[in-house]
C-alpha positions as CSV (number, residue, x, y, z in Angstrom):
1,X,0.0,0.0,0.0
2,X,1.1,3.6,-0.7
3,X,-0.2,7.2,-0.8
4,X,-1.1,8.1,-4.3
5,X,-0.1,11.5,-5.6
6,X,-3.0,14.0,-5.5
7,X,-4.8,12.1,-2.8
8,X,-6.1,14.0,0.2
9,X,-4.0,13.9,3.3
10,X,-4.8,11.0,5.5
11,X,-6.4,9.1,2.6
12,X,-4.8,5.8,1.8
13,X,-5.2,4.3,-1.6
14,X,-4.7,0.5,-1.7
15,X,-3.4,-1.0,-4.9
16,X,-2.9,-4.7,-5.8
17,X,-0.2,-6.2,-7.9
18,X,-1.8,-8.5,-10.5
19,X,-0.2,-11.9,-10.6
20,X,0.5,-13.6,-13.9
21,X,-1.9,-16.1,-15.2
22,X,-1.4,-19.5,-13.5
23,X,-1.7,-21.3,-16.9
24,X,1.1,-19.2,-18.3
25,X,3.3,-20.1,-15.3
26,X,2.6,-23.8,-15.7
27,X,3.2,-23.7,-19.4
28,X,6.6,-21.9,-19.0
29,X,7.6,-24.4,-16.2
30,X,6.7,-27.4,-18.3
31,X,8.1,-26.3,-21.6
32,X,11.7,-27.0,-20.8
33,X,11.1,-30.4,-19.1
34,X,9.0,-31.5,-22.1
35,X,11.8,-30.7,-24.4
36,X,14.3,-32.4,-22.2
37,X,12.1,-35.6,-22.0
38,X,11.8,-35.6,-25.8
39,X,15.6,-35.3,-26.2
40,X,16.1,-38.0,-23.6
41,X,13.8,-40.4,-25.4
42,X,15.4,-39.7,-28.7
43,X,18.9,-40.4,-27.3
44,X,17.6,-43.6,-25.5
45,X,16.1,-44.9,-28.8
46,X,19.4,-44.2,-30.7
47,X,21.3,-46.0,-27.9
48,X,19.1,-49.0,-28.1
49,X,19.5,-49.2,-31.8
50,X,23.3,-48.9,-31.6
51,X,23.4,-51.5,-28.8
52,X,21.3,-53.9,-30.9
53,X,23.6,-53.5,-33.9
54,X,26.7,-53.9,-31.7
55,X,25.3,-57.1,-30.2
56,X,24.4,-58.5,-33.6
57,X,27.6,-57.8,-35.4
58,X,29.8,-58.3,-32.4
59,X,28.2,-61.6,-31.3
60,X,31.5,-63.5,-31.5
61,X,32.8,-61.3,-28.7
62,X,29.7,-60.5,-26.6
63,X,28.2,-64.0,-26.6
64,X,31.0,-65.8,-24.6
65,X,31.3,-62.7,-22.3
66,X,27.6,-62.8,-21.4
67,X,27.7,-66.5,-21.0
68,X,30.6,-66.2,-18.7
69,X,28.8,-63.6,-16.5
70,X,25.8,-65.9,-16.3
71,X,27.9,-68.9,-15.4
72,X,29.7,-66.8,-12.7
73,X,26.4,-65.7,-11.3
74,X,25.2,-69.3,-11.2
75,X,28.2,-70.5,-9.3
76,X,28.6,-67.5,-7.0
77,X,26.4,-69.0,-4.2
78,X,28.6,-72.1,-4.0
79,X,31.8,-69.9,-3.9
80,X,30.3,-67.8,-1.2
81,X,29.2,-70.8,0.8
82,X,32.7,-72.3,0.6
83,X,34.4,-69.0,1.4
84,X,32.4,-68.8,4.7
85,X,33.9,-72.3,5.5
86,X,37.4,-71.1,5.1
87,X,38.1,-72.1,1.4
88,X,39.5,-69.2,-0.6
89,X,37.5,-67.9,-3.5
90,X,40.4,-68.7,-6.0
91,X,40.5,-72.3,-4.9
92,X,36.8,-72.9,-5.0
93,X,36.5,-71.1,-8.3
94,X,39.2,-73.2,-9.9
95,X,37.6,-76.4,-8.6
96,X,34.1,-75.4,-9.9
97,X,35.3,-74.2,-13.3
98,X,37.4,-77.3,-13.7
99,X,34.5,-79.5,-12.7
100,X,32.3,-77.7,-15.2
101,X,34.9,-78.1,-18.0
102,X,35.0,-81.9,-17.1
103,X,31.2,-82.1,-17.3
104,X,31.1,-80.3,-20.6
105,X,33.8,-82.5,-22.0
106,X,32.3,-85.8,-20.9
107,X,28.8,-84.7,-22.0
108,X,30.1,-83.7,-25.4
109,X,31.9,-87.0,-25.8
110,X,28.9,-89.0,-24.8
111,X,26.5,-87.0,-27.0
112,X,28.7,-87.1,-30.1
113,X,27.9,-90.7,-30.8
114,X,24.1,-90.5,-30.5
115,X,24.0,-87.2,-32.4
116,X,26.0,-88.6,-35.3
117,X,23.9,-91.7,-35.4
118,X,20.7,-89.6,-35.3
119,X,21.9,-87.4,-38.2
120,X,22.9,-90.4,-40.3
121,X,19.6,-92.1,-39.5
122,X,17.5,-89.1,-40.4
123,X,16.4,-90.4,-43.9
124,X,15.1,-93.6,-42.4
125,X,13.3,-91.7,-39.6
126,X,11.7,-89.5,-42.2
127,X,10.5,-92.5,-44.3
128,X,9.2,-94.3,-41.2
129,X,7.4,-91.3,-40.0
130,X,5.8,-90.8,-43.4
131,X,4.6,-94.4,-43.4
132,X,3.1,-94.1,-39.9
133,X,1.1,-91.0,-40.7
134,X,0.1,-92.2,-44.2
135,X,-3.5,-92.8,-43.1
136,X,-3.7,-89.1,-42.1
137,X,-2.6,-88.0,-45.6
138,X,-5.6,-89.5,-47.5
139,X,-7.4,-86.2,-48.2
140,X,-4.2,-84.5,-49.3
141,X,-2.9,-87.2,-51.7
142,X,-4.7,-85.9,-54.7
143,X,-3.5,-82.3,-54.1
144,X,0.0,-83.6,-53.7
145,X,-0.2,-85.5,-57.0
146,X,-1.5,-82.4,-58.8
147,X,1.2,-80.2,-57.3
148,X,3.9,-82.8,-58.3
149,X,2.6,-82.7,-61.9
150,X,2.7,-79.0,-62.0
151,X,6.2,-78.9,-60.7
152,X,7.3,-81.5,-63.2
153,X,5.8,-79.5,-66.1
154,X,7.4,-76.3,-64.9
155,X,10.7,-78.0,-64.5
156,X,10.6,-79.3,-68.1
157,X,9.9,-75.9,-69.5
158,X,12.7,-74.3,-67.4
159,X,15.2,-76.9,-68.4
160,X,15.0,-75.8,-72.0
161,X,15.3,-72.1,-71.3
162,X,17.3,-71.6,-68.1
163,X,21.0,-72.3,-67.6
164,X,21.4,-73.9,-64.2
165,X,24.6,-72.9,-62.3
166,X,25.8,-74.8,-59.3
167,X,28.3,-73.3,-56.8
168,X,30.7,-75.6,-55.2
169,X,30.2,-75.4,-51.4
170,X,32.7,-76.3,-48.7
171,X,32.7,-79.9,-47.7
172,X,30.7,-81.2,-44.7
173,X,33.9,-82.2,-42.9
174,X,35.5,-78.7,-43.3
175,X,32.3,-77.0,-42.1
176,X,32.0,-79.4,-39.1
177,X,35.7,-78.8,-38.2
178,X,35.2,-75.0,-38.3
179,X,32.1,-75.3,-36.1
180,X,33.8,-77.5,-33.6
181,X,36.9,-75.2,-33.5
182,X,34.7,-72.1,-33.0
183,X,32.6,-73.8,-30.3
184,X,35.8,-74.9,-28.5
185,X,37.2,-71.4,-28.5
186,X,34.0,-69.9,-27.1
187,X,33.8,-72.5,-24.4
188,X,37.4,-71.8,-23.4
189,X,36.7,-68.1,-23.2
190,X,33.6,-68.7,-21.1
191,X,35.4,-71.0,-18.7
192,X,38.5,-68.7,-18.3
193,X,36.5,-65.5,-17.9
194,X,34.2,-67.2,-15.4
195,X,37.2,-68.3,-13.4
196,X,38.5,-64.8,-13.2
197,X,35.1,-63.4,-12.2
198,X,34.6,-66.0,-9.4
199,X,38.2,-65.8,-8.1
200,X,38.1,-61.9,-7.9
201,X,35.9,-62.2,-4.8
202,X,34.7,-58.8,-3.6
203,X,36.9,-56.7,-5.9
204,X,33.9,-55.8,-8.1
205,X,32.0,-54.5,-5.1
206,X,35.0,-52.5,-3.8
207,X,35.3,-50.7,-7.2
208,X,31.6,-49.8,-7.1
209,X,31.9,-48.4,-3.6
210,X,34.9,-46.3,-4.6
211,X,33.0,-44.7,-7.4
212,X,30.7,-42.9,-4.9
213,X,31.5,-39.9,-2.7
214,X,29.3,-39.9,0.4
215,X,29.0,-42.8,2.8
216,X,25.2,-43.0,2.4
217,X,25.5,-43.4,-1.4
218,X,28.2,-46.1,-0.9
219,X,26.0,-48.1,1.5
220,X,23.0,-47.8,-0.8
221,X,24.9,-48.9,-3.9
222,X,26.5,-51.8,-2.1
223,X,23.1,-52.9,-0.7
224,X,21.5,-52.8,-4.1
225,X,24.3,-54.6,-5.8
226,X,24.4,-57.3,-3.1
227,X,20.6,-57.8,-3.3
228,X,20.6,-58.0,-7.1
229,X,23.6,-60.4,-7.2
230,X,22.2,-62.6,-4.5
231,X,18.7,-62.9,-6.0
232,X,20.0,-63.5,-9.6
233,X,22.6,-66.1,-8.5
234,X,20.1,-68.0,-6.4
235,X,17.6,-68.0,-9.2
236,X,20.1,-69.2,-11.8
237,X,21.6,-71.9,-9.6
238,X,18.1,-73.1,-8.5
239,X,16.8,-73.3,-12.1
240,X,20.0,-75.0,-13.3
241,X,19.6,-77.7,-10.6
242,X,15.9,-78.1,-11.3
243,X,16.5,-78.5,-15.0
244,X,19.3,-81.0,-14.4
245,X,17.0,-83.0,-12.2
246,X,14.2,-82.9,-14.8
247,X,16.6,-84.0,-17.5
248,X,17.8,-86.9,-15.3
249,X,14.3,-88.1,-14.5
250,X,13.2,-87.9,-18.2
251,X,16.3,-89.7,-19.4
252,X,15.9,-92.5,-16.8
253,X,12.2,-92.8,-17.6
254,X,12.7,-93.0,-21.3
255,X,15.5,-95.5,-20.8
256,X,13.1,-97.7,-18.8
257,X,10.5,-97.3,-21.5
258,X,12.9,-98.6,-24.2
259,X,13.5,-95.3,-26.0
260,X,16.7,-95.2,-28.1
261,X,19.5,-92.8,-26.9
262,X,17.6,-91.7,-23.7
263,X,20.7,-89.8,-22.5
264,X,20.4,-87.5,-25.5
265,X,16.7,-86.7,-24.8
266,X,17.4,-86.1,-21.1
267,X,20.1,-83.5,-21.9
268,X,17.8,-82.0,-24.5
269,X,15.0,-81.7,-22.0
270,X,17.3,-80.1,-19.4
271,X,18.6,-77.5,-21.9
272,X,15.3,-76.7,-23.6
273,X,13.6,-76.2,-20.2
274,X,15.4,-72.9,-19.9
275,X,12.9,-71.8,-22.6
276,X,9.4,-71.7,-20.9
277,X,6.6,-73.0,-23.0
278,X,8.6,-73.2,-26.2
279,X,11.3,-75.6,-24.8
280,X,8.7,-78.0,-23.3
281,X,6.7,-78.1,-26.5
282,X,9.8,-78.8,-28.6
283,X,10.9,-81.6,-26.3
284,X,7.4,-83.2,-26.4
285,X,7.3,-83.1,-30.2
286,X,10.8,-84.5,-30.7
287,X,10.2,-87.3,-28.2
288,X,6.9,-88.1,-29.9
289,X,8.5,-88.3,-33.4
290,X,11.3,-90.6,-32.2
291,X,8.8,-92.7,-30.2
292,X,6.5,-93.1,-33.3
293,X,9.3,-94.3,-35.5
294,X,10.9,-96.5,-32.8
295,X,7.9,-98.6,-31.6
296,X,5.7,-100.9,-33.5
297,X,2.3,-100.0,-32.0
298,X,1.0,-96.5,-31.9
299,X,-0.6,-97.0,-28.5
300,X,2.8,-97.8,-26.9
301,X,4.5,-95.0,-28.9
302,X,2.3,-92.5,-27.0
303,X,3.6,-93.5,-23.6
304,X,7.0,-91.7,-23.8
305,X,5.6,-88.3,-24.8
306,X,2.9,-88.7,-22.2
307,X,5.6,-89.4,-19.6
308,X,7.5,-86.3,-20.7
309,X,4.3,-84.2,-20.4
310,X,3.7,-85.5,-16.9
311,X,7.3,-84.7,-15.8
312,X,7.1,-81.2,-17.2
313,X,3.8,-80.5,-15.6
314,X,5.1,-81.6,-12.2
315,X,8.1,-79.4,-12.6
316,X,6.3,-76.3,-13.9
317,X,3.2,-76.4,-11.7
318,X,4.6,-77.8,-8.4
319,X,8.3,-78.0,-8.1
320,X,9.5,-74.7,-9.5
321,X,6.8,-72.5,-7.9
322,X,7.4,-74.4,-4.6
323,X,11.1,-73.7,-4.6
324,X,11.3,-70.3,-6.2
325,X,7.9,-68.9,-5.3
326,X,5.8,-66.6,-7.6
327,X,7.8,-63.4,-7.2
328,X,10.2,-64.0,-10.1
329,X,7.5,-65.3,-12.5
330,X,7.6,-63.4,-15.8
331,X,5.0,-62.1,-18.2
332,X,4.4,-64.6,-21.0
333,X,4.4,-61.9,-23.7
334,X,7.7,-60.6,-22.4
335,X,9.1,-64.1,-22.6
336,X,8.1,-64.6,-26.2
337,X,9.4,-61.2,-27.2
338,X,12.8,-61.9,-25.4
339,X,13.1,-65.4,-27.0
340,X,12.3,-64.0,-30.5
341,X,14.7,-61.1,-30.1
342,X,17.7,-63.1,-28.7
343,X,17.1,-65.9,-31.2
344,X,17.3,-63.4,-34.0
345,X,20.5,-62.0,-32.5
346,X,22.4,-65.1,-31.5
347,X,20.4,-68.2,-32.7
348,X,19.9,-71.1,-30.4
349,X,22.3,-69.9,-27.7
350,X,20.5,-66.6,-27.6
351,X,17.2,-68.4,-27.2
352,X,18.6,-70.3,-24.2
353,X,19.9,-67.3,-22.3
354,X,16.9,-65.0,-23.2
355,X,14.9,-65.9,-20.0
356,X,17.9,-65.7,-17.6
357,X,18.8,-62.3,-19.0
358,X,15.1,-61.3,-18.6
359,X,15.2,-62.3,-15.0
360,X,18.4,-60.2,-14.5
361,X,16.7,-57.2,-16.0
362,X,13.6,-57.6,-13.9
363,X,15.5,-58.0,-10.6
364,X,17.6,-54.9,-11.5
365,X,14.5,-52.9,-12.3
366,X,12.7,-53.9,-9.0
367,X,15.5,-52.3,-7.0
368,X,15.2,-48.8,-8.6
369,X,12.1,-46.7,-8.3
370,X,12.5,-45.1,-11.7
371,X,12.5,-48.5,-13.3
372,X,9.5,-50.0,-11.4
373,X,7.2,-49.6,-14.4
374,X,9.5,-51.8,-16.6
375,X,9.8,-54.4,-13.8
376,X,6.0,-54.4,-13.5
377,X,5.6,-55.1,-17.2
378,X,8.0,-58.0,-17.0
379,X,6.3,-59.5,-14.0
380,X,3.5,-62.1,-14.4
381,X,1.4,-60.4,-11.7
382,X,0.5,-56.8,-10.9
383,X,3.0,-55.3,-8.5
384,X,2.3,-51.6,-8.8
385,X,-0.8,-50.1,-7.3
386,X,-1.8,-46.7,-8.6
387,X,-3.9,-44.2,-6.7
388,X,-7.0,-43.1,-8.5
């Protein structure tokens, strides 16, 4: 308030300062954050694209590195357990990695014979399977005959007009030798890097603590890292043990039922069980095909795939939820997207590690408030409650 010029003495004139419009203030305050959010999203999209291209074209480097980290996380609970009993991390890591290499070597040696026999016997399996399902092809026989005649006519015309060129491909033995050499190199890298990661002990955590300034930030970072590492390592080790037990039970059961090469199907069931839904369905189909071509009667041939279905239902509906609980269950849509993405990137190995990597991402997101929405999307159940 002030005395206006020309006003009578003793008369006070009150004036008010008009505030700016609230909408204008809000618009000005939100303009800069909106632009920042747009730039952030653009940079994030560019980073994701660049990371995807890097993973695709650099798969020969990134694949063994990620496999080594997953293997180290799987074996970390055992190393920690032995360290509490007085065994140094370097000693326990060397023993575990050496035992893993021995298991891989023995498994590869035992599987080489059945796989080679299965590949060489593939034509006979195809013919036998065709004969067994011949009664189901009745309605399609005429269409197949017409299609064959059309292909034959088209081939006759093309032979007169088209010059066929054949390119000499590398021999099967040279391709197999190159594949075996590449696989051996990748396995060696995975084992050696896993050994270094397991033997380093708490060095990784010390480096994380040193990167923060205040003591509160150091404690929080260390707590988050320990929680994430403990949950992921327990999950991976538990799932690996469950899958190994499932493969053992299926292998022994198929051996008792008279299936050929039951050890191969047990290992296949254990590996493919890392792929929820897809792996179980693939195992059932393959066992059913081999069973149909191996046994004389169709009724008995249905017993082995039925046994596999029973084992997988017991594992998926009772054993795994009982041991792990429901907290780390994943969204089925997210699983299929992850499997498709990593299969495109790295083939069969990418499909196998897709779900473990998805669990790693989910556990990491659950420990940071800004990433809770992503963790909620990956979860099979609703974990975020929104106030209306």
